[in-house]
MARBA-3410 file (N, C-alpha, C, O; in Angstrom, 1 decimal):
117
0.8,-1.2,0.0,0.0,0.0,0.0,0.9,1.2,0.0,1.9,1.3,0.7 ~ 0.5,2.2,-0.7,1.2,3.5,-0.8,0.6,4.5,0.2,-0.6,4.8,0.1 ~ 1.4,5.0,1.2,0.8,5.8,2.2,1.6,7.1,2.3,2.8,7.1,2.4 ~ 0.8,8.2,2.2,1.4,9.5,2.3,1.2,10.0,3.7,0.1,10.0,4.2 ~ 2.3,10.5,4.3,2.2,11.1,5.7,2.5,12.6,5.5,3.6,12.9,5.0
1.6,13.4,5.9,1.8,14.9,5.8,2.1,15.4,7.2,1.2,15.2,8.1 ~ 3.2,15.9,7.4,3.6,16.5,8.7,3.5,18.0,8.6,4.2,18.6,7.8 ~ 2.6,18.6,9.5,2.5,20.0,9.5,2.5,20.6,10.9,2.5,21.9,11.0 ~ 2.6,19.8,11.9,2.5,20.3,13.3,3.9,20.9,13.7,4.9,20.4,13.2 ~ 3.9,21.8,14.5,5.1,22.4,15.0,5.9,21.4,15.8,5.3,20.8,16.8
7.2,21.1,15.5,7.9,20.2,16.3,8.4,20.8,17.6,8.4,22.0,17.8 ~ 8.8,20.0,18.6,9.3,20.4,19.8,8.4,21.4,20.6,8.8,22.4,21.2 ~ 7.1,21.1,20.6,6.1,22.0,21.2,5.5,21.3,22.5,4.5,21.8,23.0 ~ 6.1,20.2,22.9,5.6,19.6,24.1,4.7,18.4,23.8,4.3,17.7,24.7 ~ 4.4,18.2,22.5,3.6,17.0,22.1,4.5,16.0,21.4,5.7,16.3,21.1
4.0,14.9,21.0,4.7,13.8,20.3,4.2,13.7,18.9,4.4,12.6,18.3 ~ 3.5,14.6,18.4,2.8,14.5,17.1,3.8,14.2,16.0,3.6,13.1,15.3 ~ 4.8,15.0,15.8,5.7,14.7,14.7,6.6,13.5,14.9,6.8,12.7,14.0 ~ 7.0,13.2,16.2,7.7,12.0,16.5,6.9,10.8,16.2,7.5,9.9,15.6 ~ 5.6,10.8,16.5,4.8,9.6,16.2,4.6,9.5,14.7,4.5,8.3,14.2
4.5,10.5,13.9,4.4,10.5,12.5,5.6,9.8,11.9,5.5,9.0,11.0 ~ 6.8,10.2,12.3,8.0,9.7,11.8,8.2,8.2,12.2,8.6,7.4,11.4 ~ 7.8,7.9,13.4,7.9,6.5,13.9,6.9,5.6,13.0,7.3,4.5,12.6 ~ 5.7,6.1,12.7,4.8,5.4,11.9,5.3,5.2,10.5,5.2,4.1,9.9 ~ 6.0,6.2,9.9,6.5,6.0,8.6,7.5,4.8,8.5,7.5,4.0,7.6
8.4,4.8,9.5,9.3,3.7,9.6,8.7,2.3,9.8,9.1,1.3,9.2 ~ 7.7,2.3,10.7,6.9,1.1,10.9,6.2,0.6,9.7,6.2,-0.6,9.4 ~ 5.6,1.5,9.0,4.9,1.1,7.8,5.8,0.5,6.7,5.5,-0.5,6.1 ~ 6.9,1.2,6.6,7.9,0.7,5.6,8.5,-0.7,6.0,8.6,-1.6,5.2 ~ 8.7,-0.9,7.3,9.2,-2.2,7.8,8.2,-3.3,7.5,8.6,-4.4,7.4
6.9,-2.9,7.5,5.8,-3.9,7.3,5.6,-4.1,5.8,4.7,-4.9,5.5 ~ 6.3,-3.5,4.9,6.2,-3.7,3.5,5.4,-2.7,2.7,5.2,-2.8,1.5 ~ 4.9,-1.6,3.4,4.2,-0.6,2.7,5.2,0.4,2.2,6.4,0.4,2.6 ~ 4.7,1.2,1.3,5.5,2.3,0.7,5.1,3.6,1.3,4.0,4.1,1.0 ~ 5.9,4.2,2.1,5.6,5.5,2.7,6.3,6.7,2.1,7.4,6.5,1.6
5.6,7.8,2.1,6.2,9.1,1.6,5.9,10.1,2.6,4.8,10.1,3.3 ~ 6.7,11.1,2.8,6.5,12.1,3.8,6.6,13.5,3.1,7.6,13.8,2.5 ~ 5.5,14.3,3.3,5.5,15.7,2.8,5.5,16.5,4.1,4.6,16.4,4.9 ~ 6.5,17.4,4.2,6.6,18.3,5.4,6.2,19.7,5.0,6.8,20.3,4.1 ~ 5.3,20.3,5.8,4.9,21.7,5.5,4.6,22.4,6.8,4.7,21.9,7.9
4.2,23.7,6.6,3.9,24.6,7.8,5.0,24.6,8.7,6.2,24.5,8.3 ~ 4.8,24.7,10.0,5.9,24.8,11.0,6.7,23.5,11.1,7.8,23.6,11.7 ~ 6.3,22.4,10.6,7.0,21.2,10.7,8.3,21.2,9.9,9.2,20.4,10.1 ~ 8.4,22.2,9.0,9.7,22.3,8.2,10.9,22.5,9.0,12.0,22.3,8.5 ~ 10.8,22.9,10.3,11.9,23.0,11.1,12.8,21.8,11.2,14.0,21.8,11.4
12.1,20.6,11.0,12.9,19.4,11.2,13.8,19.1,10.0,14.6,18.1,10.0 ~ 13.7,19.8,8.9,14.6,19.6,7.8,15.6,20.7,7.6,16.4,20.7,6.7 ~ 15.7,21.6,8.6,16.8,22.6,8.5,18.0,22.1,9.3,17.8,21.7,10.5 ~ 19.1,22.2,8.7,20.4,21.8,9.4,20.6,22.6,10.6,21.2,22.1,11.6 ~ 20.3,23.9,10.6,20.6,24.8,11.6,19.8,24.7,12.9,20.1,25.2,14.0
18.6,24.0,12.8,17.7,23.8,14.0,18.2,22.7,14.8,18.4,21.6,14.3 ~ 18.4,23.0,16.1,18.9,21.9,17.1,17.7,21.5,17.9,16.8,22.4,18.3 ~ 17.6,20.3,18.3,16.5,19.8,19.1,16.8,20.2,20.6,17.9,20.1,21.0 ~ 15.8,20.6,21.3,15.9,21.0,22.7,16.3,19.8,23.5,15.9,18.7,23.2 ~ 16.9,20.1,24.6,17.2,19.0,25.6,15.9,18.3,26.0,14.8,19.0,26.2
15.9,17.0,26.1,14.7,16.3,26.6,13.8,15.9,25.5,12.8,15.2,25.7 ~ 14.1,16.2,24.2,13.3,15.9,23.1,14.0,14.9,22.2,15.3,14.8,22.2 ~ 13.3,14.1,21.5,13.9,13.2,20.5,14.4,14.0,19.4,13.9,15.1,19.1 ~ 15.5,13.6,18.7,16.1,14.3,17.6,15.3,14.0,16.3,15.6,13.0,15.6 ~ 14.3,14.8,16.1,13.4,14.6,14.9,14.2,14.7,13.6,13.8,14.0,12.6
15.1,15.6,13.6,15.9,15.8,12.3,16.7,14.5,12.0,16.7,14.0,10.9 ~ 17.3,13.9,13.0,18.1,12.6,12.8,17.1,11.5,12.4,17.4,10.6,11.6 ~ 15.9,11.5,13.0,14.9,10.4,12.7,14.6,10.6,11.2,14.4,9.6,10.5 ~ 14.4,11.8,10.7,14.1,12.1,9.3,15.2,11.6,8.4,15.0,11.0,7.4 ~ 16.4,11.9,8.8,17.6,11.5,8.0,17.7,10.0,8.0,18.0,9.4,6.9
17.4,9.3,9.1,17.4,7.8,9.1,16.3,7.3,8.1,16.6,6.3,7.4 ~ 15.2,7.9,8.1,14.1,7.5,7.1,14.5,7.7,5.7,14.3,6.8,4.8 ~ 15.2,8.8,5.4,15.7,9.0,4.1,16.7,8.0,3.7,16.7,7.5,2.6 ~ 17.6,7.6,4.6,18.6,6.5,4.4,17.9,5.2,4.1,18.5,4.3,3.5 ~ 16.7,5.0,4.6,15.9,3.8,4.4,15.1,3.9,3.1,14.2,3.1,2.9
15.4,4.9,2.3,14.7,5.1,1.0,13.2,5.6,1.1,12.4,5.3,0.2 ~ 12.9,6.2,2.2,11.6,6.8,2.3,11.7,8.2,1.7,12.5,9.0,2.1 ~ 10.8,8.5,0.7,10.8,9.8,0.0,10.4,10.9,1.0,9.3,10.8,1.6 ~ 11.2,12.0,1.1,10.8,13.1,1.9,10.9,14.4,1.1,11.9,14.7,0.5 ~ 9.8,15.1,1.1,9.8,16.4,0.4,9.3,17.5,1.4,8.5,17.2,2.4
9.8,18.7,1.2,9.4,19.8,2.1,8.9,21.0,1.3,9.4,21.3,0.2 ~ 7.9,21.6,1.8,7.3,22.8,1.1,8.3,23.9,1.1,8.6,24.5,2.1 ~ 8.7,24.3,-0.1,9.6,25.4,-0.3,9.0,26.8,0.2,9.7,27.6,0.8 ~ 7.8,27.0,-0.1,7.1,28.2,0.4,7.1,28.3,1.9,7.3,29.3,2.5 ~ 6.8,27.2,2.5,6.8,27.1,4.0,8.2,27.4,4.6,8.3,28.1,5.6
9.2,26.8,3.9,10.6,27.1,4.4,10.9,28.6,4.3,11.4,29.1,5.3 ~ 10.5,29.2,3.2,10.8,30.6,3.1,9.9,31.4,4.1,10.5,32.4,4.7 ~ 8.7,31.1,4.3,7.8,31.8,5.2,8.2,31.7,6.6,8.0,32.7,7.4 ~ 8.9,30.6,7.0,9.3,30.4,8.4,10.7,30.8,8.6,11.3,30.5,9.6 ~ 11.3,31.6,7.6,12.6,32.2,7.9,13.8,31.6,7.3,14.9,32.0,7.7
13.7,30.6,6.4,14.9,30.0,5.8,15.5,31.0,4.9,14.9,31.7,4.1 ~ 16.8,31.0,4.9,17.6,31.8,4.0,18.0,31.0,2.8,18.1,29.8,3.0 ~ 18.3,31.6,1.6,18.8,30.8,0.5,20.1,30.0,1.0,20.9,30.6,1.7 ~ 20.2,28.8,0.6,21.3,28.0,1.0,21.1,27.2,2.3,21.8,26.3,2.6 ~ 20.0,27.6,3.0,19.7,26.9,4.3,18.4,26.2,4.2,17.8,25.7,5.2
17.9,26.0,3.0,16.5,25.5,2.8,16.3,24.1,3.4,15.4,23.9,4.2 ~ 17.2,23.1,3.1,17.0,21.8,3.7,18.3,21.0,3.5,19.1,21.3,2.6 ~ 18.5,20.0,4.4,19.7,19.2,4.3,19.5,18.1,3.2,18.5,17.9,2.6 ~ 20.7,17.5,2.9,20.7,16.5,1.8,19.7,15.4,2.0,19.5,14.9,3.1 ~ 19.1,15.1,0.9,18.1,14.0,0.9,16.6,14.5,0.9,15.7,13.8,0.5
16.5,15.7,1.3,15.1,16.3,1.4,14.9,17.1,0.1,15.8,18.0,-0.3 ~ 13.9,16.8,-0.7,13.6,17.6,-1.9,12.7,18.7,-1.5,11.6,18.6,-1.0 ~ 13.2,19.9,-1.8,12.4,21.1,-1.6,11.3,21.2,-2.7,11.7,21.1,-3.9 ~ 10.1,21.2,-2.4,9.0,21.0,-3.3,7.9,22.0,-3.2,8.1,23.1,-2.7 ~ 6.8,21.7,-3.8,5.6,22.6,-3.8,4.3,21.8,-3.7,4.3,20.6,-3.7
3.2,22.5,-3.8,1.9,21.9,-3.7,1.6,21.0,-4.9,0.7,20.1,-4.8 ~ 2.2,21.3,-6.0,2.0,20.4,-7.2,2.5,19.0,-6.9,1.8,18.0,-7.2 ~ 3.7,18.9,-6.3,4.2,17.6,-5.9,3.3,16.9,-4.8,3.0,15.7,-4.9 ~ 2.8,17.7,-3.9,2.0,17.2,-2.9,0.7,16.6,-3.5,0.2,15.6,-3.2 ~ 0.1,17.4,-4.4,-1.1,17.0,-5.1,-0.9,15.7,-5.9,-1.7,14.8,-5.9
0.3,15.6,-6.5,0.6,14.3,-7.2,0.7,13.1,-6.3,0.2,12.1,-6.6 ~ 1.3,13.3,-5.1,1.4,12.3,-4.1,0.0,11.9,-3.6,-0.3,10.7,-3.4 ~ -0.8,12.9,-3.4,-2.2,12.7,-2.9,-2.9,11.8,-4.0,-3.6,10.8,-3.6 ~ -2.8,12.1,-5.2,-3.5,11.3,-6.3,-3.0,9.9,-6.4,-3.7,9.0,-6.8 ~ -1.7,9.7,-6.1,-1.1,8.4,-6.2,-1.0,7.6,-4.9,-0.2,6.6,-4.9
-1.7,8.0,-3.9,-1.6,7.3,-2.6,-2.9,6.6,-2.3,-4.0,7.0,-2.7 ~ -2.7,5.4,-1.6,-3.9,4.7,-1.2,-4.5,5.2,0.1,-5.7,5.2,0.3 ~ -3.6,5.8,0.9,-4.0,6.4,2.2,-3.2,7.6,2.5,-2.1,7.8,2.0 ~ -3.9,8.6,3.1,-3.2,9.8,3.5,-3.4,10.1,5.0,-4.5,10.0,5.5 ~ -2.3,10.3,5.7,-2.3,10.5,7.1,-1.7,11.9,7.4,-0.7,12.2,6.9
-2.4,12.6,8.3,-1.9,14.0,8.5,-1.6,14.1,10.0,-2.3,13.8,10.9 ~ -0.3,14.6,10.3,0.2,14.8,11.6,0.5,16.3,11.8,0.9,16.6,12.9
END
């Protein structure tokens, strides 16, 4: 099954929303499903190299990098990155494709299930 996970919640806000979304992506892939992750809104902080995780939180950036290493497709909204303060050259680390809503729409059309975190 092809499953799209859309991450849009602010990371490191005292909840486990993004952490659970990333964990689920890995679990689905391990079970034989094909997972894709589109990151937008305030969640784009997890794809910026300059953002450090606060003490006491899971390293969501490293979790995302591990998923990329496991061949899970990860795209991030370029407009969201700009809107939330990314400078040119700081958009996203290697493996994350800076994308747009056209790509998200394509993934929506080609997914069997869509989960939003």
